[in-house]
C-alpha positions in Angstrom: 86.4 133.8 196.0 87.1 135.2 199.2 86.4 133.0 202.3 85.0 134.6 205.4 88.2 133.5 207.5 90.0 135.8 204.7 88.2 139.5 205.3 89.4 142.1 207.6 89.1 143.0 211.4 85.7 143.4 212.4 84.6 146.9 212.1 80.9 148.1 213.9 80.9 151.6 212.9 80.6 151.5 208.8 78.7 149.2 207.0 79.8 146.4 204.7 79.4 148.0 201.5 77.6 145.7 198.2 79.6 147.1 195.5 79.2 147.4 191.8 82.3 145.4 190.7 80.3 142.3 193.1 77.2 142.9 190.7 79.4 143.2 188.0 80.3 139.9 188.1 77.0 138.0 187.9 76.5 135.8 184.9 72.7 135.6 184.3 71.7 132.3 183.8 75.3 130.8 182.8 75.6 130.3 186.8 73.1 127.6 187.1 73.2 126.9 190.2 72.0 130.6 191.7 68.9 130.3 189.1 65.4 129.8 190.2 63.8 126.8 188.1 60.7 128.4 186.0 57.5 128.0 187.0 56.0 125.3 184.7 52.9 123.7 186.7 49.6 126.0 186.4 49.0 128.0 189.8 45.7 128.1 191.7 44.4 131.3 194.2 44.7 129.9 197.8 41.5 132.6 197.9 39.8 133.6 194.6 39.6 137.4 194.7 42.5 138.0 197.1 46.0 138.5 196.2 48.7 137.5 198.1 52.2 138.1 199.0 54.8 139.0 201.3 54.8 136.1 204.2 56.7 134.7 206.6 56.7 132.4 209.6 55.7 132.0 212.9 59.1 131.2 215.1 60.9 130.8 217.7 63.2 132.9 219.4 66.3 130.6 217.9 64.9 131.0 213.9 63.5 127.4 213.3 59.4 127.9 212.4 57.3 127.2 215.3 55.1 123.9 215.6 51.8 124.6 217.3 49.3 121.8 218.2 50.0 120.4 214.4 50.2 123.4 213.1 52.9 125.7 211.2 51.2 129.4 210.9 52.2 131.5 208.0 51.3 135.4 208.6 50.9 137.6 204.5 50.3 140.0 203.3 46.9 140.0 201.3 44.4 142.8 199.4 41.0 142.2 197.7 42.6 142.0 193.3 41.7 144.9 192.2 42.2 146.6 187.9 46.1 146.9 189.0 48.0 144.6 191.5 50.3 147.6 191.9 47.6 149.1 193.6 47.1 145.6 196.7 50.2 147.8 199.0 48.0 150.7 198.9 44.9 148.7 200.8 47.1 145.5 202.8 46.3 143.6 205.0 47.9 141.0 207.3 46.0 137.8 206.9 46.8 134.5 209.4 47.6 131.1 207.2 49.0 127.5 208.1 48.6 124.5 207.4 49.1 120.6 208.9 53.4 120.8 210.6 55.9 120.0 207.9 53.5 119.6 204.7 55.5 121.7 203.1 53.4 121.0 200.0 50.1 121.8 201.0 48.1 124.4 200.1 47.9 127.3 203.0 44.4 127.7 204.6 43.6 130.4 205.1 42.2 131.6 208.8 41.3 134.9 208.7 43.1 138.8 209.3 45.3 138.3 211.8 44.6 141.9 213.1 41.5 143.0 214.4 39.9 145.8 212.6 40.7 149.0 213.5 44.2 147.8 216.0 46.1 148.8 212.9 47.8 152.7 213.8 48.6 153.5 209.7 46.4 152.9 206.9 48.0 149.6 205.8 49.9 146.7 207.2 52.7 146.1 205.6 55.2 142.8 206.7 57.3 141.8 209.3 58.3 138.6 211.3 56.8 137.1 214.1 57.4 135.4 217.3 56.2 132.7 219.3 56.7 132.1 222.6 55.8 128.3 223.7 55.7 128.8 227.8 53.3 131.4 227.3 51.3 131.2 224.4 52.6 134.3 223.0 52.8 135.6 219.6 54.2 138.7 218.6 53.8 140.8 215.9 56.8 142.8 214.4 55.3 144.6 211.6 55.7 147.9 208.9 52.6 150.3 210.0 52.1 152.7 206.3 50.6 155.3 206.1 48.7 157.1 209.0 45.1 156.5 210.4 42.3 158.3 208.2 44.5 160.1 205.9 43.0 161.1 202.6 45.5 160.0 200.3 47.7 157.7 200.5 51.2 158.2 202.1 54.9 156.1 202.0 55.5 156.8 205.7 56.7 153.9 207.4 56.7 153.1 210.8 58.3 149.5 212.8 55.4 148.5 215.7 54.5 145.3 217.4 51.8 144.1 218.8 51.4 140.6 221.3 48.7 138.5 221.6 47.3 134.8 222.2 47.6 131.9 220.2 44.3 129.7 220.2 44.3 126.4 218.7 40.3 125.7 218.3 38.0 125.0 216.7 41.2 126.6 214.8 44.0 128.9 215.2 43.1 132.3 216.3 45.3 134.6 218.0 43.2 136.8 220.9 43.2 139.5 223.2 45.9 141.5 220.9 47.6 144.0 222.9 47.6 147.5 221.2 50.3 148.7 218.9 53.5 149.9 219.8 56.0 151.7 218.1 59.1 149.2 218.1 61.6 152.9 217.5 61.3 155.4 214.8 63.8 156.3 212.9 66.8 158.2 214.3 67.1 160.9 211.0 71.0 160.2 210.7 72.2 156.7 210.0 68.5 156.5 208.4 66.0 158.4 206.3 63.1 159.4 208.4 60.8 158.0 206.0 57.6 161.0 205.9 57.0 160.9 202.5 53.6 161.6 200.9 54.0 159.9 196.9 56.0 157.9 194.8 55.8 154.5 193.5 57.1 150.7 194.4 60.3 150.8 193.9 61.7 153.6 194.2 60.0 155.1 197.4 62.0 155.2 200.8 62.4 152.7 203.6 62.1 152.1 206.7 60.0 148.7 206.6 60.6 144.8 207.3 60.4 144.5 210.8 62.7 140.6 211.4 63.9 140.1 215.1 67.1 137.6 215.4 68.5 136.6 218.8 72.1 136.4 218.5 73.5 132.5 219.7 77.1 134.3 220.3 75.9 136.4 222.5 72.1 136.0 223.8 71.3 139.4 222.5 68.1 140.1 220.9 67.6 142.6 217.4 65.8 143.4 215.0 66.9 144.1 211.2 64.9 146.3 209.3 65.1 148.0 205.1 65.9 151.3 205.1 67.7 154.0 203.2 71.0 155.9 204.1 70.2 159.3 205.3 74.3 160.3 204.8 73.9 159.8 201.3 73.6 162.1 198.1 72.5 159.7 195.8 68.9 158.8 194.3 69.8 154.8 195.1 70.6 154.6 198.5 69.8 151.5 200.0 70.6 149.4 203.8 69.8 147.2 205.4 69.8 148.5 209.3 70.1 147.0 212.8 69.0 148.5 216.3 69.3 146.3 219.7 67.3 144.6 222.0 68.4 147.5 225.2 66.7 147.5 228.7 68.8 150.9 229.3 67.3 153.2 226.7 63.5 154.5 227.0 62.5 153.0 223.8 64.1 149.2 224.8 66.0 149.5 221.8 69.8 151.2 220.8 69.7 151.7 216.5 73.2 150.6 215.4 74.7 151.8 211.9 73.9 149.7 209.2 75.1 146.6 208.4 74.5 146.7 204.2 75.1 149.9 202.4 74.3 149.8 198.4 75.1 153.7 198.0 75.3 154.1 194.5 74.0 150.7 193.0 70.5 149.5 194.9 67.5 151.3 196.0 66.1 148.5 198.2 67.2 145.8 199.9 64.3 144.1 201.2 62.8 142.0 203.9 66.7 140.6 205.6 67.0 138.1 206.9 69.7 136.8 209.7 70.6 133.1 209.6 73.5 131.2 212.1 74.4 128.0 210.4 77.7 126.3 210.9 79.5 129.1 213.2 78.7 131.5 210.4 76.1 134.6 209.9 74.3 134.8 206.2 72.2 138.1 205.6 69.7 137.8 203.2 67.3 140.3 201.0 65.0 140.6 198.2 65.9 143.2 195.6 64.2 143.3 192.1 66.2 144.4 189.2 64.7 147.9 188.4 65.8 149.5 191.2 69.6 149.1 190.8 71.2 152.4 189.7 70.9 153.4 185.9 74.3 154.3 185.8 75.5 151.3 187.4 75.3 147.1 186.3 72.1 145.4 187.5 71.8 142.1 188.2 68.5 139.8 188.1 65.7 140.2 190.4 66.4 137.5 193.4 67.2 136.2 197.3 71.0 138.0 197.7 73.1 137.4 201.0 76.3 138.2 202.6 78.6 136.0 205.4 80.2 137.4 208.7 82.6 135.8 211.1 80.8 138.2 213.4 77.3 139.9 213.9 79.0 143.3 213.3 81.0 142.3 209.8 82.7 142.6 207.8 80.9 140.9 205.5 81.1 138.9 202.2 79.0 138.5 199.2 77.9 135.1 198.9 79.6 133.6 195.6 81.8 136.9 195.3 78.6 138.7 193.5 75.8 138.3 196.4 73.6 136.8 193.9 72.3 133.6 195.4 69.3 132.6 194.2 67.8 135.0 190.6 64.7 134.3 188.4 65.5 132.9 185.4 66.3 134.9 182.0 63.3 133.3 181.0 61.1 134.4 183.2 62.8 137.3 184.9 59.8 138.2 187.0 57.8 135.5 187.7 58.7 135.4 191.8 60.0 137.6 194.4 60.1 138.9 198.0 61.8 135.6 199.9 61.7 134.4 203.1 65.2 132.2 203.9 63.5 129.3 207.2 66.0 127.7 209.5 66.0 124.5 206.8 67.3 127.0 204.2 64.1 126.8 202.1 62.8 129.7 200.4 59.3 131.0 200.5 58.3 133.5 198.3 55.5 134.8 195.8 54.6 134.2 192.4 54.5 137.8 190.6 54.5 137.4 186.4 55.3 134.1 186.1 55.5 133.3 182.7 56.4 136.6 181.3 58.9 137.8 179.7 61.8 140.9 179.3 59.7 142.7 177.3 56.3 141.8 178.7 54.5 144.9 179.1 54.4 145.1 182.5 53.9 149.0 183.0 50.2 148.6 182.0 48.1 148.1 184.9 45.5 146.5 183.1 48.2 143.9 181.6 49.5 143.2 185.2 46.1 142.2 186.4 46.0 139.7 183.3 49.5 137.9 184.4 49.9 138.5 188.3 49.9 135.3 189.9 49.6 136.6 193.7 49.1 133.2 195.1 52.6 131.7 197.0 55.2 130.4 194.7 56.4 126.9 194.9 59.4 126.7 197.5 63.1 126.2 197.1 65.8 125.3 198.7 69.8 126.7 198.5 72.9 125.3 200.1 75.1 126.6 201.7 79.2 126.5 202.4 81.5 129.1 203.9 80.9 132.1 201.1 78.9 130.2 198.2 75.4 129.4 198.1 73.0 127.9 195.5 70.1 126.1 194.5 69.6 123.1 196.2 66.1 122.2 194.7 
């Protein structure tokens, strides 16, 4: 297994490649330590009649989860239950939820929609990240605006926006005075596809979404990661992880950089990228699903993947030599998805189709409705040692 210290001189121009030979080396359940434990306990919806999925915490600038008045606050995608749970993406709203600080096993408490009706400059609210400023009480929400207001039929257009409000704690935590959402930066349509498509199915659309804030402790610079698709690719499976740097000299306040990671020809979606700096190394994590690997190449389990580097610009080395950090077990390949790794290396995701075997009727919407959990999954913890990563609990 290659160590970060053995990699070549960093290049800020070319992305590091997640290759077919990396994924082909994944041994499945025989790895053991890269397998998420099967969910055996009964799952109960936090909000009956409401599906919940992608979630992310309110964080401080250093990436730690914020403790605000004894609360840890979370932003969670939500939608009323529909006959086919896949349709939830068409009406998604961001909810604010919370629990007592440090009570990681306690259920989340619903605090209502995070953003007021009519504020979003799109037709749906998709995932992102959130930053808290203790000095001012300001909360900045970075999120994906999907579609456009009033569109006659759903589109898969994706834009990155931010809005800022003020956190109040009484009688329960809530955020007031949200500013008019402002676009962070648009796709350059050079390194990254400008996503304006009007049709598609989840998993096989192109990406320009999931903005995730990161402040580099080495330089103090601020970056925004995002799920992207490679413009300079002729392959249908052209997922990448994009990055932009805050730049006061730019008209938008951001400078778009070349991708950090390319999965060109291998995988269509490297979703919800997250950067963590730990023990002198940068760790970059993402989520992906078995079904979005290119059909003419190897595929890994639906799971959390990652790479490590000694410098932010790379080169990036796949963790465990494969990229796989934590995959769903072979006995329940669809049980959980869309993970967030926090500063304590706890991993938070949602329960998708727990207990469903590989031959489940996942293509049938009514069948999916019967088996879809749509609620936060039990968290697990990972451990890191240079380019090794494993499920510790």
